[in-house]
C-alpha positions in Angstrom: -3.8 -22.1 -5.8 -4.7 -18.4 -5.8 -1.7 -16.1 -5.9 -1.1 -12.5 -5.0 -1.0 -11.7 -8.7 -4.4 -13.3 -9.2 -6.1 -10.9 -6.8 -4.0 -7.7 -7.0 -4.8 -4.4 -8.6 -2.3 -4.3 -11.5 -0.5 -1.3 -12.7 0.1 0.5 -9.4 1.4 4.0 -10.1 4.2 5.4 -7.9 4.5 8.9 -6.6 8.2 9.9 -6.6 9.9 10.7 -3.4 10.4 14.3 -4.6 6.8 15.1 -5.5 4.8 17.2 -3.1 1.9 15.8 -1.0 -0.4 18.0 -3.1 0.6 16.1 -6.2 0.2 12.8 -4.3 -3.3 13.8 -3.1 -4.4 14.8 -6.7 -3.0 11.5 -8.0 -5.0 9.6 -5.4 -8.1 11.5 -6.3 -7.6 11.0 -10.0 -7.0 7.2 -9.6 -9.7 6.7 -7.0 -7.3 5.2 -4.5 -6.4 5.9 -0.9 -2.7 5.0 -1.1 0.2 5.2 -3.4 3.6 3.5 -3.5 6.5 6.0 -3.1 9.4 5.3 -5.5 12.9 6.7 -5.4 14.9 8.0 -8.3 15.9 4.4 -9.3 12.2 3.3 -9.2 12.9 1.4 -6.0 10.0 1.1 -3.7 10.6 3.4 -0.6 7.2 3.1 1.1 3.5 3.8 0.8 1.7 7.0 1.5 -2.0 7.1 2.4 -4.6 9.8 2.4 -4.6 9.5 6.2 -0.8 10.1 6.3 -1.3 13.3 4.4 -3.9 14.5 6.8 -2.3 13.3 10.1 1.4 13.7 9.4 1.2 16.8 7.3 -1.9 18.9 7.6 -2.6 18.2 11.3 1.1 18.8 12.1 0.9 22.2 10.5 3.1 21.4 7.5 2.5 22.7 4.0 1.5 20.0 1.5 2.7 22.0 -1.4 6.3 21.8 -0.2 6.3 18.6 1.9 7.4 15.7 -0.2 6.2 12.1 -0.3 9.7 11.0 0.5 9.6 12.9 3.8 6.8 10.7 4.9 8.3 7.4 3.8 9.4 5.6 6.9 11.1 2.2 7.4 11.3 -0.5 4.9 8.1 -1.2 3.0 6.4 -4.6 3.4 6.0 -6.4 0.0 4.7 -9.7 -1.3 5.8 -11.5 -4.5 3.3 -12.0 -7.3 3.7 -15.8 -7.1 3.1 -16.0 -3.3 -0.1 -17.8 -2.4 -3.1 -15.9 -0.9 -2.5 -17.4 2.6 1.0 -15.8 2.6 -0.5 -12.5 1.6 -3.0 -12.7 4.5 -0.3 -13.7 7.0 1.7 -10.7 6.1 -1.2 -8.3 6.2 -2.6 -9.8 9.4 0.7 -10.0 11.2 1.6 -6.4 10.4 -2.0 -5.1 10.4 -1.7 -3.4 7.0 -4.6 -2.8 4.7 -2.6 -2.4 1.5 0.4 -4.4 0.3 2.6 -3.8 -2.7 3.2 -6.8 -5.0 6.6 -7.2 -6.6 7.9 -9.3 -9.4 10.7 -11.6 -8.6 13.7 -11.5 -9.3 13.5 -7.9 -10.6 11.7 -6.6 -7.5 9.7 -4.4 -9.8 6.3 -3.1 -8.5 3.6 -4.9 -10.5 0.5 -4.1 -8.4 -1.2 -3.5 -5.0 -3.4 -5.7 -2.9 -6.0 -3.9 -0.7 -8.7 -5.0 1.7 -11.2 -4.7 -1.1 -9.2 -7.1 -3.3 -9.1 -9.6 -0.5 -12.9 -9.3 0.1 -13.6 -9.8 -3.6 -11.6 -13.1 -3.8 -12.1 -14.9 -0.6 -14.9 -16.7 1.1 -16.9 -14.5 3.5 -15.8 -16.3 6.6 -12.1 -15.9 5.8 -12.7 -12.2 5.0 -14.4 -11.7 8.4 -11.4 -13.4 10.1 -9.0 -11.2 8.1 -10.8 -7.9 8.9 -10.9 -8.9 12.6 -7.2 -9.6 12.6 -6.1 -6.3 11.0 -8.5 -4.2 13.0 -7.8 -5.8 16.4 -6.9 -3.5 19.3 -3.3 -3.5 20.3 -2.8 -4.9 23.8 
């Protein structure tokens, strides 16, 4: 059985809720990623920020990324998956919520241990299942 931990990108680095979007963007650039988990003061996962969030919710809205914080863009409760969950559970969560990235946590500590992206799914699943997955997360809302 393939698990979330088997396919995830280990060692996800958080941006803290108090750091500016400029810091977050530089961290994304330096790590070569398009999204970062947002963590609070207690290292609790607060959400995920994407490069698109920075553009759409900050720059296009006329906000200043040097003073707007990552925490200001964290909305709702973040979706997560446990490292021991099987790949079909990972796909169900990503497809149902149409998300392209999913934080992986360790149970019972709920500590962030990695991230799963579309690319991770594509590298570890048969081509037919990848096509089904991409179709599901990119489907038009009715």
